[in-house]
C-alpha distance (Angstrom), angle and dihedral (degrees) to the residues before:
residue distance angle dihedral
M1 . . .
P2 3.77 . .
I3 3.77 120.7 .
F4 3.79 114.2 -143.7
E5 3.80 125.4 -155.4
Y6 3.80 121.6 -144.0
R7 3.80 140.7 178.6
C8 3.78 118.0 -150.3
E9 3.81 112.0 -125.1
A10 3.81 91.5 -155.2
C11 3.83 102.6 50.6
G12 3.84 103.9 8.3
H13 3.83 94.4 -121.1
K14 3.83 113.8 155.1
F15 3.79 118.0 -148.1
E16 3.80 145.8 152.6
A17 3.79 125.7 -121.4
I18 3.80 136.0 -170.6
L19 3.79 108.4 -146.9
F20 3.78 126.6 -161.8
G21 3.80 120.4 -154.9
A22 3.80 113.2 -44.9
Q23 3.83 96.3 -9.6
T24 3.80 116.1 145.1
P25 3.80 116.3 -141.8
E26 3.79 123.6 -129.8
C27 3.78 132.9 -171.5
P28 3.82 110.7 -91.5
Q29 3.83 90.8 -144.9
C30 3.81 105.7 45.4
H31 3.84 99.6 11.0
T32 3.80 95.9 -131.1
A33 3.79 122.4 143.3
K34 3.83 92.6 -145.9
L35 3.80 95.9 111.5
E36 3.76 136.6 154.7
K37 3.80 114.4 -142.9
Q38 3.80 110.5 -130.5
L39 3.78 128.0 -144.8
S40 3.80 107.1 -101.4
T41 3.77 117.7 -140.2
F42 3.76 132.6 -166.4
A43 3.78 132.0 -148.7
V44 3.79 124.8 -111.8
S45 3.75 130.7 178.7
K46 3.81 122.9 -140.1
G47 3.79 94.2 -175.1
R48 3.76 124.5 106.0
A49 3.79 117.4 -70.8
A50 3.77 115.5 -91.3
S51 3.76 116.5 -123.1
P52 3.80 112.9 -116.7
A53 3.78 117.1 -107.6
A54 3.76 117.2 -112.6
G55 3.78 113.2 -103.8
C56 3.78 129.4 -162.5
G57 3.80 90.0 -103.6
Q58 3.81 91.7 -128.2
S59 3.81 97.5 112.9
N60 3.79 147.1 -9.5
C61 3.80 87.3 -99.4
C62 3.80 90.6 75.8
M63 3.78 92.5 51.3
M64 3.81 94.1 46.1
N65 3.81 92.8 47.8
G66 3.80 95.7 48.5
G67 3.79 94.8 -102.2
G68 3.79 93.1 -60.8
C69 3.79 101.4 133.1
E70 3.78 130.3 132.2
V71 3.83 92.8 -103.5
N72 3.83 92.1 65.7
């Protein structure tokens, strides 16, 4: 599901919205539909790759949660 970012033209409030199908977004503060769609950005890291934490090896849960399960 994409998350869209908007800025309200009436009050200037910036917010994010998840829209389903043909839903029309509105400002959560002043409830107007006069919105300006913002350019969404995403974060990237250029640093060196982090080494994965050691898990207990019992399940994929340990690997997905960085090795932080109750067995360790």
